[in-house]
C-alpha angles and dihedrals in degrees: 000000000000121000088238094059092044090054090052094051091049092051090052090050094051091049090050093051092048091050092048093051093046093055090050092054097050099084093051092047096051093040096055116113101238091197088071091058110100109236130192110262124226090203118099122248118271111284099235136348120227127202112223088211129010093255097035124110096197106110135183133183119263118207136140092274096044105037095089090053093047091049095048094048102040111029131073135159118255113245099224124032146112131217143155122243126190118210120197124186123192136194136166098283102033149318143252130218130207128188114205122193109202128196122178127187136142093007091303124119117202119192134194108191117191111196128203093264093057096256115141116214119196120207128173122187119197126175087261110024144037119213121191128177142141122244107276098032117127096207131032132225103254116206143154117273088214090067086082098026131280120340095267093048092046090053090048093052094048088053089050088236140155115210139189092264084064087058091053090055094054118114103250091223091062094052101101099176144011143162148125121292142156107245127172094349092306130111100236148183107217132191134180118215130192122201106218092200103044097028096224123133124217128195122196133190116199123195115231089201101049102023092229134114103253097178135026134170131188123195126184128231092281093052096255118143113247104164134026129177128185134175135211122220116297117242124210093189120123111289122230110256088223088074089069097040122109122220089263090058096250116136118227091205108096 
């Protein structure tokens, strides 16, 4: 047999085998679920990842339209802690600063507020009562915490604080920015909110570790700073019982 004829026969054999294999693969090709094939995505990667806890690996995306869900599902206040917050209020001709020592235990919040003139105000908020007095008084004013809302809201208001509950009450359409950031040594979720009526802008930094707002800023419609809040580290050490003692020596911790 000539080499030319042998070459023709070999080529025909190769084509026959290729055609047979192709026919066999057709059912599997057309029966494949294309939705299971990973395809390149045109969408950008998540803006920022947020750890639910410092040592947790479960991460979620934080953006302007998801930050409220992240906060509501992952953050909570510690039951017992102490910290110091500094509140600054600014206006055109000056500013004033308050240092507030906060102690919380057994559902009771104790505050020592040192104002710019050196006067120390004592405030204790329990689930049933509100006590207010100045250092040196022998008896406190006694009121109802519901006069300003529930006990926790009352305690927050006396600290001149915004809290993450405030963020949850925002209109989602007014949240203009949100994400995950390290701020002031804290691993935080942050959000920026603009009031369409009053024109002010607020920026909040919420600690993922502590469940508290650890930094807050408010700017008026001109961009001028009007409010600033900062927090020191939160301590979980035992709290001095004197923080929950009234001027007559009675403890409000049951």
